C-alpha positions as CSV (number, residue, x, y, z in Angstrom):
1,M,0.1,0.2,0.1
2,S,1.3,3.6,-0.6
3,D,0.2,7.1,-0.4
4,H,0.6,10.5,-2.3
5,V,3.8,10.9,-0.5
6,D,5.2,7.8,-1.6
7,L,4.5,8.9,-5.1
8,V,6.3,12.4,-4.3
9,L,9.3,10.6,-3.1
10,E,9.6,8.4,-5.9
11,Q,9.4,11.3,-8.1
12,W,12.4,13.1,-6.4
13,A,14.5,10.0,-6.3
14,A,14.0,9.7,-10.0
15,Q,14.7,13.5,-10.6
16,R,17.3,14.2,-7.9
17,P,18.9,10.8,-6.9
18,D,21.8,12.9,-5.3
19,L,19.6,14.2,-2.4
20,D,18.2,12.6,0.5
21,V,14.3,13.2,0.4
22,S,13.6,10.9,3.3
23,P,12.7,14.0,5.6
24,M,9.8,14.6,3.2
25,A,8.3,11.1,4.4
26,I,7.6,12.6,7.7
27,I,7.0,16.2,7.1
28,G,4.8,15.6,4.1
29,R,2.5,13.1,6.0
30,L,2.5,15.4,9.0
31,S,1.4,18.3,6.7
32,R,-1.1,16.2,4.9
33,L,-2.6,14.7,8.2
34,S,-2.7,18.2,9.6
35,R,-5.0,19.4,6.7
36,L,-7.2,16.4,6.7
37,I,-7.5,16.5,10.4
38,T,-8.4,20.1,10.6
39,V,-11.4,19.4,8.1
40,E,-12.9,16.7,10.3
41,L,-12.4,19.1,13.3
42,R,-14.0,22.1,11.4
43,R,-17.0,19.8,10.8
44,T,-17.4,19.2,14.6
45,F,-17.0,22.9,15.6
46,E,-19.5,24.1,12.8
47,A,-22.1,21.6,14.0
48,H,-22.0,23.6,17.3
49,G,-21.7,27.0,15.7
50,L,-18.1,27.4,16.5
51,D,-14.7,27.8,14.7
52,S,-11.5,26.3,15.8
53,A,-10.3,29.6,17.2
54,S,-13.5,30.1,19.4
55,F,-13.2,26.4,20.4
56,D,-9.5,27.0,21.6
57,V,-10.3,30.0,23.8
58,L,-13.3,28.4,25.2
59,A,-11.6,25.0,25.9
60,T,-8.5,27.0,27.4
61,L,-10.7,28.8,29.8
62,R,-12.7,25.8,30.6
63,R,-9.7,23.8,31.6
64,S,-8.3,26.6,33.8
65,D,-9.0,26.4,37.4
66,P,-12.4,28.0,38.6
67,P,-13.7,30.6,37.9
68,H,-12.4,29.8,34.6
69,R,-10.6,33.2,34.3
70,L,-7.5,34.3,32.4
71,T,-5.8,37.2,31.1
72,P,-5.8,37.9,27.4
73,A,-1.9,37.5,27.6
74,E,-2.6,34.2,29.1
75,L,-4.8,33.1,26.5
76,M,-2.4,34.4,23.8
77,R,0.4,32.1,25.3
78,A,-1.9,29.2,25.5
79,S,-2.9,29.6,22.0
80,M,0.5,31.0,20.3
81,V,-1.3,33.6,18.5
82,T,-0.9,37.4,18.4
83,S,-2.3,40.0,20.6
84,G,-4.6,41.1,17.7
85,A,-5.7,37.6,16.8
86,I,-6.8,37.2,20.8
87,T,-8.5,40.5,20.7
88,Q,-10.7,39.4,17.7
89,R,-11.5,36.0,19.1
90,L,-12.6,37.6,22.4
91,D,-14.8,40.4,20.6
92,R,-16.6,37.6,18.8
93,L,-17.1,35.4,22.0
94,E,-18.2,38.3,24.1
95,A,-20.6,39.4,21.4
96,R,-22.0,36.0,21.6
97,G,-22.3,36.1,25.4
98,L,-19.8,33.3,25.9
99,V,-17.0,35.3,27.8
100,T,-16.9,38.4,29.5
101,R,-14.0,40.8,30.0
102,T,-13.8,42.7,33.1
103,P,-11.0,45.1,34.5
104,S,-8.5,43.4,37.0
105,D,-9.1,44.3,40.4
106,S,-5.3,44.4,41.1
107,D,-4.5,46.3,37.8
108,G,-6.7,49.1,36.6
109,R,-5.0,48.4,33.2
110,G,-5.4,44.8,33.3
111,V,-8.3,42.7,32.0
112,H,-9.9,39.0,32.7
113,V,-11.5,37.1,30.5
114,T,-14.1,34.7,32.1
115,L,-16.2,31.9,30.9
116,T,-20.1,32.7,31.2
117,D,-22.5,30.1,32.0
118,E,-23.5,30.0,28.5
119,G,-19.9,29.5,27.4
120,H,-19.5,26.9,30.1
121,T,-22.7,25.0,29.0
122,L,-21.4,25.3,25.3
123,I,-17.8,24.0,25.7
124,D,-19.0,21.0,27.8
125,R,-21.3,20.3,25.0
126,V,-18.9,20.4,22.4
127,L,-16.0,18.7,24.0
128,P,-17.4,15.1,24.1
129,H,-17.9,15.5,20.2
130,H,-14.5,17.0,19.5
131,L,-13.1,14.0,21.5
132,E,-15.1,11.6,19.4
133,T,-14.0,13.3,16.2
134,E,-10.2,12.7,17.5
135,Q,-10.9,9.1,18.4
136,R,-12.4,8.5,15.0
137,V,-9.2,10.0,13.4
138,L,-6.9,7.8,15.4
139,A,-9.1,4.6,15.3
140,V,-6.5,2.7,12.9
141,L,-3.8,3.0,15.6
142,P,-3.8,0.6,18.6
143,K,-3.2,2.1,21.8
144,E,0.5,1.3,21.9
145,R,1.0,3.0,18.6
146,R,-0.8,6.1,19.6
147,D,1.5,6.4,22.9
148,D,4.6,5.8,20.8
149,L,3.4,8.4,18.1
150,A,2.6,10.8,20.9
151,A,6.0,10.4,22.6
152,T,7.8,10.9,19.4
153,L,5.8,14.2,18.5
154,R,6.5,15.5,21.9
155,D,10.3,14.7,21.2
156,L,10.0,16.7,17.9
157,L,8.1,19.5,19.4
158,E,10.5,19.9,22.4
159,S,13.5,19.8,19.9
160,L,12.1,22.8,18.4
161,G,11.4,24.7,21.5
162,D,7.8,24.1,22.1
163,T,7.9,23.6,25.9
164,T,5.8,24.7,28.9
165,G,8.9,25.3,31.3
166,P,11.4,27.9,31.1
167,S,13.6,27.9,28.2
């Protein structure tokens, strides 16, 4: 059995046999998987009136300790997007009544973003469907292979500086 990436590798081997194109076997597949998984997740989010960016903010707030409140800077770090992108996401979510922004008690310039009851209910309703989609996407892999793949991907992410601890 072969996939599109195998075809690409064969073509490069024929055209440039002097180059080691083996990294394409992994990077190409990761890239294609990312696009295909994004399509699957988008369907799940859209069924609940969300997009991936909105889901990301709501999920980040929901998994934080009660009262499910973070600063925009904390949300920005958690989702690795610009402050402008966070502001746009928060504007949309606040307009829908899913989050509120309130001034910080300790810093008059700071703001806290809090999940509303409606936002809490929505993310709790969407999360099981999101996990079902991820389970379906990964169903071809037995648990041991999933665990191995997760560890390998973690190693790769860490090697590129994607860690939670101090650098």
